[in-house]
N, C-alpha and C positions, 0 to 999 in steps of 0.2 A: 845627288848621290844615288846609286842604283840600290834597288831593294832585292833581296833574295828570299825565296821561300825555302824552308828546310823541313824535312820530315825525318824523324829518327824513330825507328822501330826498336823499342827496348823490351826485352823479355822480362816478364814479371819476376821470375826467379833471380835474374841478374840485378834488377832494380832493388829487390828486397835484400839481397846479399850485400849490396853496396850501402845500405842504410845502417845508421847507428841505432842503438837501442832507443835513444831519445826520439829519433825520427820515426821509428816504427810505432812507438807509443803515440806520437802525434798523428800518424796515419790511422791507427785504430780509433783514436778519439774522433777524427774527422769522419770515418766511416760510420761510427755510431751516431754522430750528430746528424749526418745526412740520411740516416735510416737504412743504410745498406746492411748493417749487422746489428744484432741485439746488444743491449748494454752489457748483458752477461758475458759477452765475448771478451770484455776488457780484462787484461791480465791482472789489473789492480783488484778487480772483484774476485777473480778465480784463484788468487795466490794461496789462500788458506782453506779451500773447500774441496770436498771430494767429488767424484763423478756423479753420484746420485743427487747431491745438492745442486751441482751445476745443471743437471738435466731439469731439476725442479724449477730453478730460476728461469731457464729457457722457456719452460711451459708457462710460467707466470707472465713472462714477457709477451708470449703469444696471446695469452688470455686478455691482456690489457688492450690489445688491438681489436678485440671482438666485443667491446663494451656494448655497442648498440645492437648487437645480435643476441644479447642475454635476455632470457625470459624473466618475468617477475619472480618466478620460483627460483631460477638460478641466482638472481640477485639477492634474494632472501637467504639462500644457502650460503653464499659468500659472506653476507652480513653476519650470519650466525658464526661462521668460522672466524671472522675478524673479531667479534666480541669474545670468543673463546680464547684466542691466542694473543690478542693485542691489548 
């Protein structure tokens, strides 16, 4: 049986327009799992929050990626904040 190679160039906008809400949710979840976008980008997280809270969450997501770059003083400051609010 002969084999055929095919290549289909699909525009991202066309692809997204053809997706159902469930498929887009799956796509977002996959992008988060693979580290392409922060968890705060999930619609589930952002449904009931404002812009400032969303920006705060994005900053916190960025900070967690910098753990090994924190000084002892930075770590102590964060520890004090955790004690105060948690």
